[in-house]
C-alpha positions as CSV (number, residue, x, y, z in Angstrom):
1,M,0.0,0.0,0.0
2,S,1.4,3.4,-1.0
3,I,2.3,5.8,1.8
4,V,0.0,8.2,0.1
5,E,-2.8,6.3,1.8
6,K,-1.5,7.3,5.1
7,A,-3.3,10.3,6.1
8,V,-5.5,12.1,8.6
9,D,-9.1,12.6,9.6
10,K,-12.7,12.1,9.6
11,H,-15.0,14.4,7.9
12,R,-17.8,16.4,9.5
13,K,-19.8,19.6,8.8
14,L,-19.7,23.0,10.3
15,D,-19.4,23.0,14.1
16,K,-18.5,19.3,14.3
17,L,-14.8,18.8,14.8
18,T,-13.6,15.5,13.3
19,P,-10.4,14.1,14.8
20,I,-7.5,12.7,12.9
21,K,-4.8,10.9,14.9
22,D,13.2,19.6,-12.5
23,K,11.7,19.6,-15.9
24,R,8.5,21.1,-17.1
25,V,5.2,19.9,-18.4
26,I,4.3,21.8,-21.5
27,N,1.4,19.7,-22.8
28,D,-1.3,20.3,-20.2
29,A,-4.3,22.7,-20.3
30,R,-3.8,26.4,-20.9
31,I,-6.1,29.2,-20.3
32,G,-8.0,29.6,-23.5
33,G,-7.3,26.2,-25.0
34,G,-5.0,23.3,-25.6
35,P,-5.6,19.6,-25.7
36,H,-6.3,17.5,-22.6
37,I,-3.4,15.1,-22.3
38,P,-4.7,11.7,-21.0
39,T,-3.8,10.6,-17.5
40,G,-0.3,9.1,-17.5
41,A,0.9,10.9,-20.6
42,G,3.6,13.5,-20.7
43,Q,6.8,14.0,-18.8
44,V,7.3,13.6,-15.1
45,D,8.6,16.7,-13.3
46,I,8.4,15.7,-9.7
47,E,9.3,12.3,-8.3
48,L,7.6,12.0,-4.9
49,N,10.2,10.8,-2.4
50,H,7.9,9.3,0.2
51,E,10.7,8.8,2.7
52,Q,11.7,12.4,2.5
53,L,8.0,13.5,2.7
54,A,7.6,11.5,5.9
55,K,10.7,12.9,7.3
56,E,9.5,16.4,6.7
57,G,6.1,15.6,8.3
58,L,4.1,15.8,5.1
59,T,3.1,12.1,5.0
60,P,2.4,9.8,7.9
61,Y,4.6,7.0,9.1
62,G,4.8,4.2,11.7
63,E,2.1,2.0,13.1
64,T,-0.6,4.7,12.8
65,A,-0.2,5.1,9.1
66,D,-2.7,2.5,7.9
67,K,-5.4,3.9,10.1
68,I,-4.7,7.4,8.9
69,V,-5.0,6.3,5.3
70,D,-8.6,5.1,6.0
71,E,-9.4,8.4,7.7
72,F,-8.3,10.4,4.6
73,R,-10.5,8.2,2.5
74,R,-13.4,9.3,4.7
75,I,-12.4,13.0,4.3
76,K,-12.2,12.9,0.5
77,R,-15.5,11.1,-0.1
78,P,-17.9,14.0,0.8
79,L,-15.6,16.5,-0.9
80,L,-15.7,14.5,-4.1
81,S,-19.5,14.0,-3.8
82,A,-20.0,17.8,-3.4
83,A,-17.7,18.5,-6.3
84,F,-19.1,16.0,-8.8
85,E,-22.4,14.6,-7.7
86,E,-24.3,17.1,-5.5
87,H,-25.4,19.7,-8.1
88,Q,-27.1,22.0,-5.6
89,E,-28.9,25.1,-6.8
90,G,-26.6,28.1,-6.5
91,A,-23.5,26.0,-6.0
92,E,-20.5,27.1,-8.0
93,R,-16.9,25.9,-8.4
94,E,-17.5,23.0,-6.0
95,N,-14.4,21.4,-7.3
96,L,-12.2,24.2,-6.0
97,V,-11.4,23.4,-2.4
98,M,-9.4,25.6,0.0
99,I,-7.4,23.9,2.8
100,A,-6.8,26.5,5.5
101,S,-6.1,27.0,9.2
102,A,-6.6,29.7,11.7
103,L,-2.9,29.7,12.8
104,P,0.4,28.2,11.7
105,A,1.4,24.6,12.4
106,E,-2.1,23.2,12.6
107,G,-1.7,20.6,9.9
108,K,-3.2,22.3,6.8
109,T,-0.3,21.4,4.5
110,F,-0.2,17.9,5.7
111,T,-3.9,17.6,5.1
112,A,-3.7,19.2,1.7
113,M,-0.8,17.0,0.5
114,N,-2.2,13.8,1.7
115,L,-5.7,14.6,0.6
116,A,-4.3,15.3,-2.9
117,M,-2.4,12.0,-3.0
118,C,-5.4,10.1,-1.7
119,I,-7.7,11.6,-4.4
120,A,-5.1,10.8,-7.0
121,L,-5.8,7.1,-6.3
122,E,-9.3,7.5,-7.6
123,R,-9.8,5.7,-10.9
124,D,-11.8,8.4,-12.6
125,R,-10.6,11.6,-11.0
126,T,-7.5,13.8,-11.3
127,V,-6.3,16.3,-8.8
128,L,-4.3,19.5,-8.9
129,L,-2.6,20.8,-5.8
130,V,-1.9,24.6,-5.8
131,D,0.6,25.9,-3.4
132,A,-1.2,29.2,-2.5
133,D,0.6,29.7,0.7
134,V,2.7,32.3,-1.1
135,A,4.2,33.8,2.1
136,K,5.6,30.4,3.3
137,P,5.3,27.9,0.4
138,H,6.0,24.7,2.3
139,V,4.8,22.4,-0.5
140,S,7.0,24.0,-3.0
141,R,10.0,23.9,-0.7
142,I,9.7,20.3,0.2
143,L,9.2,19.2,-3.4
144,N,12.1,21.4,-4.4
145,V,10.1,23.4,-6.9
146,H,10.3,26.7,-5.0
147,N,12.3,28.3,-7.8
148,E,9.9,27.2,-10.5
149,P,7.3,29.6,-12.0
150,G,4.0,29.2,-10.3
151,L,0.8,30.9,-9.1
152,M,2.3,34.3,-8.5
153,D,4.0,34.4,-11.8
154,L,0.8,33.4,-13.5
155,L,-0.9,36.4,-11.8
156,Q,1.8,38.9,-12.7
157,D,2.5,37.9,-16.3
158,H,-0.5,37.6,-18.6
159,T,1.6,36.0,-21.2
160,I,2.0,32.9,-19.0
161,D,-0.6,30.2,-19.2
162,I,-1.7,27.7,-16.7
163,G,0.0,25.0,-18.7
164,D,3.3,26.8,-18.2
165,V,3.3,26.4,-14.5
166,L,1.8,22.9,-14.1
167,L,4.2,20.2,-12.9
168,Q,3.4,16.5,-13.3
169,T,4.3,14.2,-10.4
170,D,5.1,10.5,-10.8
171,M,1.5,9.9,-9.6
172,P,-0.2,10.1,-13.1
173,S,-3.4,11.8,-11.7
174,L,-1.6,14.4,-9.5
175,K,-0.3,17.7,-10.7
176,I,1.2,20.6,-8.8
177,I,1.3,24.4,-9.3
178,P,4.1,25.9,-7.1
179,A,3.7,29.2,-5.3
180,G,6.1,31.0,-7.7
181,Q,7.9,34.2,-7.1
182,R,7.0,36.2,-4.0
183,H,5.3,39.5,-4.3
184,R,4.7,42.3,-1.8
185,H,1.1,42.8,-3.1
186,A,0.2,39.1,-3.0
187,A,-3.2,39.8,-1.3
188,E,-4.3,42.2,-3.9
189,M,-3.2,39.9,-6.7
190,L,-5.1,37.0,-5.2
191,S,-8.2,39.1,-5.2
192,S,-7.8,40.4,-8.7
193,Q,-9.9,39.8,-11.8
194,R,-6.9,37.8,-13.2
195,M,-7.2,35.4,-10.2
196,E,-10.9,35.1,-10.7
197,A,-10.3,34.2,-14.4
198,I,-7.7,31.6,-13.4
199,A,-10.1,30.1,-10.8
200,E,-12.9,29.9,-13.4
201,E,-10.6,28.2,-15.9
202,L,-9.4,25.7,-13.3
203,A,-12.9,24.9,-12.2
204,T,-14.4,24.4,-15.7
205,R,-11.6,23.1,-17.9
206,Y,-11.7,19.4,-17.1
207,S,-14.8,17.6,-15.7
208,D,-12.7,15.0,-13.8
209,R,-10.4,17.4,-11.9
210,I,-10.6,18.6,-8.3
211,I,-8.3,21.5,-7.3
212,L,-7.0,21.8,-3.8
213,F,-5.5,25.2,-2.6
214,D,-3.1,25.0,0.3
215,T,-3.4,28.6,1.7
216,S,-1.7,30.7,4.3
217,P,-3.2,30.8,7.9
218,I,-6.4,32.9,7.9
219,L,-5.4,35.0,11.0
220,Q,-1.8,35.5,9.9
221,T,-2.2,37.0,6.5
222,S,-5.0,38.3,4.3
223,E,-4.2,36.2,1.2
224,A,-6.4,33.3,2.2
225,Q,-9.4,35.5,2.8
226,S,-9.0,36.8,-0.7
227,L,-9.0,33.3,-2.1
228,A,-11.9,32.1,0.0
229,T,-14.4,34.1,-2.0
230,L,-13.5,32.1,-5.2
231,M,-13.7,28.7,-3.6
232,G,-16.6,26.2,-3.8
233,Q,-15.6,24.3,-0.6
234,L,-13.7,25.3,2.5
235,V,-11.8,23.0,4.8
236,L,-10.5,24.4,8.1
237,V,-7.8,22.4,9.9
238,V,-7.8,22.8,13.7
239,H,-5.0,21.6,16.0
240,A,-6.7,19.5,18.7
241,G,-6.2,20.9,22.2
242,Q,-4.1,23.8,21.0
243,T,-6.0,26.1,18.7
244,P,-7.9,28.6,21.0
245,Q,-11.7,28.5,20.5
246,R,-11.6,32.3,19.9
247,A,-9.2,31.8,17.0
248,V,-11.6,29.3,15.4
249,N,-14.6,31.5,16.0
250,R,-12.8,34.5,14.5
251,T,-11.7,32.5,11.5
252,L,-15.3,31.4,10.9
253,E,-16.4,35.0,11.1
254,L,-13.8,36.1,8.5
255,L,-14.8,33.3,6.1
256,G,-18.4,34.5,6.2
257,D,-21.7,32.7,6.0
258,R,-20.4,29.6,4.2
259,K,-20.5,25.9,4.7
260,I,-17.2,25.0,6.2
261,D,-15.8,21.5,6.8
262,I,-13.6,21.2,9.9
263,V,-10.9,18.7,10.4
264,L,-9.5,18.2,14.0
265,N,-5.9,17.4,13.6
266,K,-3.4,15.8,16.0
267,C,-6.1,14.4,18.2
268,R,-4.9,12.2,21.0
269,A,-8.3,11.1,22.3
270,P,-8.7,7.5,23.6
271,A,-10.1,4.8,21.3
272,S,-13.5,5.0,23.0
273,S,-13.9,8.7,22.1
274,P,-16.2,9.6,19.2
275,Y,-13.3,11.8,18.1
276,Y,-10.7,9.0,18.1
277,G,-8.0,8.7,15.5
278,G,-5.6,10.9,13.7
279,Y,-2.2,12.0,12.8
280,Y,0.4,13.4,15.2
281,G,2.5,15.2,12.7
282,Q,3.6,18.8,12.3
283,N,2.6,20.9,9.4
């Protein structure tokens, strides 16, 4: 079983905390056109070193790993259902999913990475993970693509297309967009019409694709708040026993009157607890 399937948490709705114990792809979609390359086609840009990912705290390891895999399966199922099956009236861009947290070090990047890898195992779905934590792009750093063009370059330079910043991993159904070059006006750029056009293109280009955005902590920067307005689904990762309730409440206020799925990370509840299970990692 791949280490990808070693992940984190059970899924519940708003107010219910669920515990959880160098090359370039040039053939993918571009804004405005371009052929859809079949899954598995094209060049591999990123070889996922699972041992290194585990060492960096981005994938689980040890005796809890198998349990965590099953928990991630439970998380992804309702997200996929909302994205591709539940065509509710007024719902838009349900395949755009923001993974956020109130504060740093709560597990959002761990959740985003493992959720992406878990969804990539689906037979009829593809997944794109966007490193939108432009202030501290952890995914880009760990995958050693922090110097590659990415989201911020796409926003700054209108001659760059989405296909120019897509990187193919060695999991055929998983692609990555790095954070790209840092910019002092990142919040404004992420709330621009250009970002809205990119979001719309990502949401509508391929019917089998779900897009996960790993964003910066809501209470630390304003970038994630800008992105939240473009997302169809919001997932808030909360560090069990550490995140102050007031921080969670404030984050929910800032995200507005939206349905928010909450993941309780690093839970150490006993097995008899209804919130049992989870990952004890770091990011």
